[in-house]
Structures are given as C-alpha cells and as structure tokens.
KOLMARNU-618878 format. One line per field, with one value per atom (N, C-alpha, C): residue number from 1; atom name; residue in three letters; x, y, z. Coordinates in nm, 4 decimals, always signed. Each point is the difference from the previous one (the first is absolute). Layout:
<atoms>
k	c(NUM; ...)
a	c(CA; ...)
r	c(ALA; ...)
X	c(X; ...)
Y	c(Y; ...)
Z	c(Z; ...)
</atoms>
This chain:
<atoms>
k	c(1; 1; 1; 2; 2; 2; 3; 3; 3; 4; 4; 4; 5; 5; 5; 6; 6; 6; 7; 7; 7; 8; 8; 8; 9; 9; 9; 10; 10; 10; 11; 11; 11; 12; 12; 12; 13; 13; 13; 14; 14; 14; 15; 15; 15; 16; 16; 16; 17; 17; 17; 18; 18; 18; 19; 19; 19; 20; 20; 20; 21; 21; 21; 22; 22; 22; 23; 23; 23; 24; 24; 24; 25; 25; 25; 26; 26; 26; 27; 27; 27; 28; 28; 28; 29; 29; 29; 30; 30; 30; 31; 31; 31; 32; 32; 32; 33; 33; 33; 34; 34; 34; 35; 35; 35; 36; 36; 36; 37; 37; 37; 38; 38; 38; 39; 39; 39; 40; 40; 40; 41; 41; 41; 42; 42; 42; 43; 43; 43; 44; 44; 44; 45; 45; 45; 46; 46; 46; 47; 47; 47; 48; 48; 48; 49; 49; 49; 50; 50; 50; 51; 51; 51; 52; 52; 52; 53; 53; 53; 54; 54; 54; 55; 55; 55; 56; 56; 56; 57; 57; 57; 58; 58; 58; 59; 59; 59; 60; 60; 60; 61; 61; 61; 62; 62; 62; 63; 63; 63; 64; 64; 64; 65; 65; 65; 66; 66; 66; 67; 67; 67; 68; 68; 68; 69; 69; 69; 70; 70; 70; 71; 71; 71; 72; 72; 72; 73; 73; 73; 74; 74; 74; 75; 75; 75; 76; 76; 76; 77; 77; 77; 78; 78; 78; 79; 79; 79; 80; 80; 80; 81; 81; 81)
a	c(N; CA; C; N; CA; C; N; CA; C; N; CA; C; N; CA; C; N; CA; C; N; CA; C; N; CA; C; N; CA; C; N; CA; C; N; CA; C; N; CA; C; N; CA; C; N; CA; C; N; CA; C; N; CA; C; N; CA; C; N; CA; C; N; CA; C; N; CA; C; N; CA; C; N; CA; C; N; CA; C; N; CA; C; N; CA; C; N; CA; C; N; CA; C; N; CA; C; N; CA; C; N; CA; C; N; CA; C; N; CA; C; N; CA; C; N; CA; C; N; CA; C; N; CA; C; N; CA; C; N; CA; C; N; CA; C; N; CA; C; N; CA; C; N; CA; C; N; CA; C; N; CA; C; N; CA; C; N; CA; C; N; CA; C; N; CA; C; N; CA; C; N; CA; C; N; CA; C; N; CA; C; N; CA; C; N; CA; C; N; CA; C; N; CA; C; N; CA; C; N; CA; C; N; CA; C; N; CA; C; N; CA; C; N; CA; C; N; CA; C; N; CA; C; N; CA; C; N; CA; C; N; CA; C; N; CA; C; N; CA; C; N; CA; C; N; CA; C; N; CA; C; N; CA; C; N; CA; C; N; CA; C; N; CA; C; N; CA; C; N; CA; C; N; CA; C; N; CA; C; N; CA; C)
r	c(UNK; UNK; UNK; UNK; UNK; UNK; UNK; UNK; UNK; UNK; UNK; UNK; UNK; UNK; UNK; UNK; UNK; UNK; UNK; UNK; UNK; UNK; UNK; UNK; UNK; UNK; UNK; UNK; UNK; UNK; UNK; UNK; UNK; UNK; UNK; UNK; UNK; UNK; UNK; UNK; UNK; UNK; UNK; UNK; UNK; UNK; UNK; UNK; UNK; UNK; UNK; UNK; UNK; UNK; UNK; UNK; UNK; UNK; UNK; UNK; UNK; UNK; UNK; UNK; UNK; UNK; UNK; UNK; UNK; UNK; UNK; UNK; UNK; UNK; UNK; UNK; UNK; UNK; UNK; UNK; UNK; UNK; UNK; UNK; UNK; UNK; UNK; UNK; UNK; UNK; UNK; UNK; UNK; UNK; UNK; UNK; UNK; UNK; UNK; UNK; UNK; UNK; UNK; UNK; UNK; UNK; UNK; UNK; UNK; UNK; UNK; UNK; UNK; UNK; UNK; UNK; UNK; UNK; UNK; UNK; UNK; UNK; UNK; UNK; UNK; UNK; UNK; UNK; UNK; UNK; UNK; UNK; UNK; UNK; UNK; UNK; UNK; UNK; UNK; UNK; UNK; UNK; UNK; UNK; UNK; UNK; UNK; UNK; UNK; UNK; UNK; UNK; UNK; UNK; UNK; UNK; UNK; UNK; UNK; UNK; UNK; UNK; UNK; UNK; UNK; UNK; UNK; UNK; UNK; UNK; UNK; UNK; UNK; UNK; UNK; UNK; UNK; UNK; UNK; UNK; UNK; UNK; UNK; UNK; UNK; UNK; UNK; UNK; UNK; UNK; UNK; UNK; UNK; UNK; UNK; UNK; UNK; UNK; UNK; UNK; UNK; UNK; UNK; UNK; UNK; UNK; UNK; UNK; UNK; UNK; UNK; UNK; UNK; UNK; UNK; UNK; UNK; UNK; UNK; UNK; UNK; UNK; UNK; UNK; UNK; UNK; UNK; UNK; UNK; UNK; UNK; UNK; UNK; UNK; UNK; UNK; UNK; UNK; UNK; UNK; UNK; UNK; UNK)
X	c(-1.5970; +0.0560; +0.0687; +0.1748; +0.0977; -0.0564; +0.0211; -0.0011; +0.0986; +0.0364; +0.1443; +0.0108; +0.1432; +0.0215; -0.0223; -0.1112; -0.0222; -0.0186; +0.0242; -0.0005; -0.1495; +0.0036; -0.0885; -0.0710; -0.1213; -0.0522; -0.0244; +0.0935; +0.0478; +0.1507; +0.0524; +0.1355; -0.0273; +0.0878; +0.0064; +0.2171; -0.0533; +0.1450; +0.0290; +0.1719; +0.0385; +0.0953; +0.0793; +0.1604; +0.0922; +0.1205; +0.0896; +0.1097; +0.0730; +0.1206; +0.1290; +0.0741; +0.1009; +0.1821; +0.0936; +0.1023; +0.0356; +0.0798; +0.0389; +0.0709; +0.1166; +0.0783; -0.0695; -0.1243; -0.0585; -0.1201; -0.0394; -0.0673; +0.0439; +0.1267; +0.0475; +0.1108; +0.0129; +0.0788; -0.1426; -0.1386; -0.1101; -0.0621; +0.0361; -0.0128; +0.1016; +0.1010; +0.1291; -0.0604; -0.0494; -0.0126; -0.1503; -0.0760; -0.1665; -0.0735; +0.0622; -0.0801; -0.1576; -0.1440; -0.0912; -0.0762; +0.0328; -0.0042; -0.1339; -0.1022; -0.1204; +0.0061; +0.0454; -0.0728; +0.1593; +0.0893; +0.1110; -0.0717; -0.0507; -0.0515; -0.1494; -0.0135; -0.1727; +0.0413; +0.0854; +0.0588; +0.0658; +0.0439; +0.1110; -0.1057; -0.1277; -0.1002; -0.0919; -0.0009; -0.1143; +0.0766; +0.1413; +0.1384; -0.0099; +0.0072; -0.0468; -0.0951; -0.1203; -0.1320; +0.0241; +0.0134; +0.0281; +0.1100; +0.0614; +0.0715; -0.0494; -0.0900; -0.0013; -0.1366; -0.1147; -0.0922; +0.0710; +0.0942; +0.0569; +0.0327; +0.0633; +0.0730; -0.1944; -0.0588; -0.1171; -0.1037; -0.0209; -0.0257; +0.0847; +0.1299; +0.0446; +0.0308; -0.0603; +0.0023; -0.1036; -0.1446; -0.1088; -0.0080; +0.0722; -0.0291; +0.1259; +0.0535; +0.1279; -0.0208; -0.1222; -0.0357; -0.0198; -0.1037; -0.0500; +0.1001; +0.1253; +0.0776; +0.1193; +0.0119; +0.0632; -0.0877; -0.1118; -0.1133; +0.0421; -0.0055; +0.0201; +0.1831; +0.0955; +0.1227; +0.0397; -0.1006; +0.0057; -0.0408; -0.1512; -0.0391; +0.0924; +0.0298; +0.1348; +0.0839; +0.0891; +0.1038; -0.0572; -0.1296; -0.0528; -0.0419; -0.0617; -0.0709; +0.0138; +0.1171; +0.0708; -0.1340; +0.0925; -0.1260; -0.1632; -0.1196; -0.0963; +0.0461; -0.0990; -0.0259; +0.2176; +0.0859; +0.1372; -0.0209; -0.1089; +0.0304; +0.0483; -0.0989; -0.0684; +0.0778; +0.1572; +0.0757; +0.0299; +0.0094; +0.1317; +0.1254; +0.0721; +0.1252; +0.0245)
Y	c(+2.8814; +0.0307; -0.0681; +0.0406; -0.0754; +0.0553; -0.1649; +0.0418; +0.0036; +0.1095; -0.0085; -0.1610; -0.0351; -0.0960; -0.0390; -0.0766; +0.0109; -0.2112; -0.0292; -0.1139; -0.0896; -0.1079; -0.0987; -0.0195; +0.0083; -0.0577; -0.1078; -0.0856; -0.1076; -0.0210; +0.1474; -0.0028; +0.1164; +0.0158; +0.1425; -0.0140; +0.1874; +0.0347; -0.0181; -0.0040; -0.0065; +0.0531; +0.0302; -0.0255; -0.1232; +0.0527; -0.1051; +0.1014; -0.1003; +0.1122; -0.1213; +0.0396; -0.0760; +0.0298; -0.0606; +0.0480; +0.0614; +0.1400; +0.0697; -0.0686; -0.1078; -0.0197; -0.1232; -0.0783; -0.0280; +0.0110; +0.1447; +0.0245; +0.0724; +0.0610; +0.0386; -0.0668; -0.1322; -0.1711; -0.0119; +0.0173; -0.0953; +0.1041; +0.1642; +0.1330; -0.0728; +0.0089; -0.0309; -0.1820; -0.1009; -0.0133; -0.0613; +0.1495; +0.0250; -0.0914; -0.0804; -0.0044; +0.0643; -0.0614; -0.0262; +0.0283; +0.0700; -0.0054; -0.0468; +0.0280; -0.0546; -0.1350; -0.0059; -0.2025; -0.0600; +0.0159; -0.0229; -0.0144; +0.0735; +0.0195; -0.1026; +0.0393; -0.1318; -0.1621; -0.0007; -0.1257; -0.0233; +0.0344; +0.0028; +0.0235; +0.0230; -0.0513; -0.1204; +0.0141; -0.1472; -0.0936; -0.0192; -0.1173; +0.0055; +0.1239; -0.0382; -0.0644; +0.0305; -0.0549; -0.1500; -0.0502; -0.0933; -0.1203; +0.0679; -0.0593; -0.0440; +0.1029; +0.0191; -0.0597; -0.0172; -0.0551; -0.2120; -0.0120; -0.0781; -0.0671; +0.0456; -0.0026; -0.0786; +0.1045; +0.0343; -0.1851; +0.0160; -0.1766; -0.0839; +0.0308; -0.1557; -0.0068; +0.1058; +0.0073; -0.0254; +0.0419; -0.0787; -0.1493; -0.0573; -0.0824; -0.1390; +0.0646; -0.0588; -0.1674; +0.0216; -0.1813; -0.0550; +0.0371; -0.0852; -0.0471; +0.0886; -0.0602; -0.1481; +0.0872; -0.0848; -0.1578; +0.0137; -0.1458; -0.0666; +0.0569; -0.0670; -0.0630; +0.1083; -0.0790; -0.1119; +0.0358; -0.1430; -0.1378; +0.0303; -0.1392; -0.0418; +0.0835; -0.0618; -0.1158; +0.0905; -0.0551; -0.1767; +0.0132; -0.1215; -0.0565; +0.0189; -0.0454; -0.0381; +0.1022; -0.0113; +0.0888; +0.0215; +0.0822; -0.0922; +0.0678; -0.0510; -0.0391; -0.1601; -0.0300; -0.0291; -0.0122; +0.0025; -0.1492; -0.1278; -0.1223; +0.0017; +0.1468; +0.0224; +0.0850; +0.0124; +0.0800; -0.0775; +0.0661; -0.0770; +0.0676; +0.0928; +0.0151; -0.0162)
Z	c(-2.3767; +0.1241; +0.0773; +0.0496; +0.0785; +0.1416; +0.0888; +0.1126; +0.1114; +0.0746; +0.0820; +0.0238; +0.0374; +0.0290; +0.1924; +0.0082; +0.1445; -0.0089; +0.1402; +0.0754; -0.0484; -0.0577; -0.0236; +0.1378; -0.0245; +0.1229; +0.1019; -0.0550; +0.0796; +0.0694; -0.0469; +0.0579; +0.0735; +0.1008; +0.0711; +0.0276; +0.0138; -0.0110; +0.1570; +0.0080; +0.1353; -0.0115; +0.1649; -0.0326; +0.0542; -0.0342; +0.0100; +0.0485; +0.0779; +0.0336; -0.0718; -0.0103; -0.0813; +0.0241; +0.0620; +0.0135; -0.1061; +0.0199; -0.1205; -0.1513; +0.0949; -0.1639; -0.0644; +0.0918; -0.0469; -0.1083; +0.0360; -0.0860; -0.1318; -0.0023; -0.0763; -0.0520; +0.0152; -0.1250; -0.0133; -0.0030; -0.0637; -0.1235; +0.0001; -0.0816; -0.0851; -0.0134; -0.0737; -0.0631; +0.0005; -0.0657; -0.0509; +0.0190; -0.0516; +0.0642; +0.0988; +0.0875; -0.0026; +0.0247; +0.0331; +0.1481; +0.0324; +0.1530; +0.0449; -0.0491; +0.0545; -0.0241; -0.0966; -0.0517; +0.0863; +0.0484; +0.0553; +0.1409; +0.0680; +0.1533; -0.0708; -0.0789; -0.0154; +0.0176; -0.0605; -0.0304; +0.1274; +0.0926; +0.0922; +0.1715; -0.0476; +0.0987; -0.0255; -0.1177; -0.0156; -0.0017; -0.0186; +0.0557; +0.1684; +0.0604; +0.1378; +0.0616; -0.0602; +0.0218; -0.0414; -0.1176; -0.0262; +0.1319; +0.0049; +0.0874; +0.1892; +0.0422; +0.1182; -0.0057; -0.1273; +0.0483; -0.0728; -0.0009; -0.0285; +0.1342; +0.0884; +0.1286; +0.0992; -0.0563; +0.0771; -0.0209; -0.0822; -0.0693; +0.0638; -0.0172; +0.0979; +0.1019; +0.0936; +0.1112; +0.0879; -0.1730; +0.0461; -0.0130; -0.0714; -0.0692; +0.0607; +0.1075; +0.0746; +0.0113; +0.1040; +0.0723; -0.1173; -0.1430; -0.0628; -0.0870; -0.0111; -0.0592; +0.0671; +0.1244; +0.0424; +0.0976; -0.0319; -0.0048; -0.1226; -0.0778; -0.1520; -0.0323; +0.0704; -0.0177; +0.0948; +0.1466; +0.0095; +0.0269; -0.0674; -0.0861; -0.0642; -0.1239; -0.0733; -0.0028; +0.1433; +0.0736; +0.0498; +0.0628; +0.0707; -0.1270; -0.0786; -0.0632; -0.1580; -0.0390; -0.1601; -0.0527; -0.1318; -0.0531; -0.0922; +0.0152; -0.0111; -0.1527; -0.0573; -0.1365; -0.0342; +0.1221; -0.0879; -0.0459; +0.0128; -0.1076; -0.1164; +0.0072; -0.1802; -0.0687; +0.0499; -0.0989; -0.1063; -0.0993; -0.0831; -0.0438; +0.0749; +0.0087; +0.1030)
</atoms>
C-alpha cells in the first residue's frame, strides 16, 4: 500500500514569503526551496548563538586577554618554536 506524501513527524510545514524575483530565479535553477530555507535558518541560528556566546563570555575572554598581555602566555618558557 502506498501512503500519500506526508510530512515527517519531526518536520512541520510552514509558509515562507519570498520576493517574486528571488523565487523565480530559485525555481529556474531547480533549487529546493525547503532545503535552502532550512540551511538559511540553520545558518542564522548558528550566527545568533555565536553572538550570544561571545556576549555571555566577553568578560572571561577579556580577563584572559588582559592576563596574557600582563604576564605573557602560560608555559611560554616551554615552547620549542
């Protein structure tokens, strides 16, 4: 028995509004709009999470930078290069 096409239980359909010219060009290139949107959303999420991580850890990063500036790199005496 063949089942009709249905969304995976872990996926949900959604509506996306795109500029007409962009959509026409994507279709002319046989671009899978769903995959392209998914990749774009994943990229945007990764970018936002990276910005959040930097904001949350800025004081620690600054403290580490300040330490190295004042004291040099830890274990620098043991570098062979």
